[in-house]
C-alpha positions in Angstrom: 12.7 -1.4 17.4 13.0 -3.5 14.3 15.2 -2.0 11.6 13.3 -1.7 8.3 14.5 -1.6 4.7 13.2 1.7 3.4 12.9 2.8 -0.2 13.9 6.5 -0.8 12.6 8.1 -4.0 14.0 11.7 -4.3 15.4 13.5 -7.4 17.0 16.2 -5.4 20.6 15.0 -4.7 21.2 17.1 -1.6 17.8 16.4 0.0 18.3 12.7 -0.7 21.7 12.5 1.0 20.4 14.4 3.9 17.4 12.0 4.2 19.9 8.9 3.9 22.1 10.2 6.5 19.1 10.7 8.9 17.7 7.3 8.1 21.0 5.5 8.6 21.5 7.5 12.0 18.2 6.2 13.1 19.2 2.4 12.5 17.2 1.7 9.2 18.5 0.6 6.1 18.2 2.7 3.0 17.4 1.2 -0.4 18.5 3.6 -2.9 18.2 6.6 -3.0 16.6 6.5 -6.5 15.8 9.5 -8.6 13.4 8.0 -11.0 10.3 5.9 -10.6 11.3 3.2 -13.0 14.5 2.3 -11.2 12.6 2.5 -7.7 10.0 0.1 -9.0 12.7 -2.6 -9.8 13.5 -2.6 -5.8 10.0 -2.6 -4.4 10.0 -6.3 -3.6 13.1 -5.7 -1.5 11.7 -3.1 0.9 9.5 -3.0 4.0 8.6 0.7 3.6 9.2 3.9 1.5 9.5 7.7 1.3 8.4 9.1 -2.1 8.9 12.5 -3.4 5.8 13.4 -5.4 7.5 15.3 -8.3 10.4 13.7 -10.3 11.8 15.9 -12.9 9.2 15.3 -15.5 7.5 12.4 -13.8 5.7 11.7 -10.6 6.1 8.9 -7.9 2.3 7.7 -8.3 3.0 4.5 -10.3 5.6 3.5 -7.3 3.0 4.4 -4.8 0.3 2.3 -6.6 2.8 -0.7 -6.6 3.6 -0.4 -3.0 -0.2 0.3 -2.1 -1.0 -3.1 -4.0 1.6 -4.8 -1.9 0.4 -3.1 1.3 3.9 -1.8 1.9 3.8 1.4 4.0 4.9 4.5 2.5 4.6 8.3 3.0 4.9 11.3 0.4 7.6 13.9 1.3 7.0 17.0 -1.2 7.4 20.5 -1.6 4.0 20.6 -3.5 0.6 20.8 -1.9 -1.5 18.0 -0.8 -4.1 18.7 -3.4 -1.6 17.8 -6.1 -1.6 14.1 -4.8 -4.6 12.0 -6.3 -7.5 11.1 -4.2 -6.6 7.4 -4.3 -3.8 8.3 -1.9 -6.0 10.2 0.5 -5.3 7.8 3.3 -1.6 8.1 3.0 0.3 10.8 4.9 2.0 13.7 2.8 4.8 15.4 4.6 6.1 18.8 3.6 9.6 19.5 2.7 11.9 20.2 4.4 11.2 17.6 7.2 13.3 15.5 9.6 13.4 11.9 9.1 12.4 11.0 12.6 8.7 11.7 12.4 8.5 10.1 8.9 10.2 6.9 10.3 8.1 6.8 13.4 5.2 6.8 11.1 6.4 4.1 8.9 7.5 2.0 11.8 3.8 2.4 13.2 2.2 1.4 9.9 4.6 -1.6 9.3 4.0 -3.0 13.0 0.2 -2.4 12.4 0.2 -4.5 9.4 2.2 -7.3 10.9 -0.3 -7.4 13.9 -3.0 -7.7 11.3 -1.5 -10.9 9.9 0.4 -9.4 6.9 4.1 -9.9 7.9 6.6 -8.5 5.4 3.9 -6.8 3.3 0.7 -8.1 1.5 0.3 -11.6 -0.1 -2.9 -10.9 -2.1 -2.7 -14.3 -3.5 -3.3 -16.0 0.0 -6.1 -13.6 0.9 -7.9 -14.3 -2.4 -7.2 -18.1 -1.8 -8.9 -17.6 1.6 -11.7 -15.8 0.1 -12.5 -18.6 -2.3 -12.3 -21.0 0.4 -14.8 -19.1 2.5 -17.2 -18.5 -0.5 -17.1 -22.2 -1.2 -18.3 -22.9 2.3 -21.1 -20.2 1.7 -22.3 -21.0 -1.9 -23.7 -24.5 -3.2 -21.1 -25.1 -6.0 -17.6 -23.6 -7.0 -18.8 -21.6 -9.9 -21.2 -19.6 -7.7 -18.5 -19.2 -5.2 -16.0 -18.0 -7.6 -18.6 -15.3 -9.1 -19.1 -14.4 -5.4 -15.5 -13.6 -4.9 -15.3 -11.8 -8.2 -18.2 -9.6 -7.1 -16.5 -8.7 -3.9 -13.3 -7.9 -5.6 -15.0 -5.7 -8.1 -16.5 -3.8 -5.2 -13.0 -3.5 -3.6 -11.7 -2.1 -6.9 -14.5 0.5 -7.2 -14.0 1.5 -3.5 -10.2 1.9 -4.0 -10.7 3.9 -7.1 -13.0 6.3 -5.5 -11.0 6.4 -2.2 -13.6 5.0 0.1 -11.6 1.6 0.7 -9.6 2.8 3.8 -9.5 -0.2 6.1 -7.1 -3.1 6.3 -7.1 -5.1 3.0 -7.8 -8.5 4.6 -10.5 -7.2 6.6 -12.0 -5.1 4.1 -12.1 -7.8 1.5 -13.7 -10.1 4.2 -16.5 -7.5 4.9 -17.1 -7.1 1.2 -17.4 -11.0 0.7 -20.0 -11.1 3.4 -21.9 -8.1 2.1 -21.9 -9.7 -1.5 -23.2 -12.8 0.1 -25.8 -11.2 2.2 -27.2 -8.8 -0.5 -26.4 -10.5 -3.9 -26.0 -14.3 -3.3 -29.0 -15.2 -5.4 -27.5 -13.4 -8.5 -24.3 -15.8 -8.3 -26.2 -18.9 -8.4 -26.1 -21.2 -11.7 
């Protein structure tokens, strides 16, 4: 099994140390632990997965979760609060209740990480490459570059709307490709010059 660099965001010192010991014992590398979202955000580009406490003193981990989600870095929430306290935009992410052993959390993160690699997104999401691929595809579909760019913009707006209301639950690359095809099929004429 591949060793992962896992960001740990936990503001309880005792729980953070226990989690770090268990992660180390399982062979993964801990980045952190961090007790606040700002500090953790500075290290997102160095990790392959994350375990996030929901409540952090007077803050939450949701900004960190948004950043991880944007980069398609697998993460889970580990919290003492109820799942209903997690915003709807995170419905497709797992919420584990404290206390929890690290082994099931790590198993889940490893499965997510390997699934993303199999879907062509090694080491996390490179959204710029996906958008470039969308533009290239759209330019083959549409008669000129401007209409192709508008087609891509329409597909991205649909993706944002679906992500906001929690209905964009598929692989990002496949989901954006599907939305591009739907925009072409149903609204291509709107994007012509």
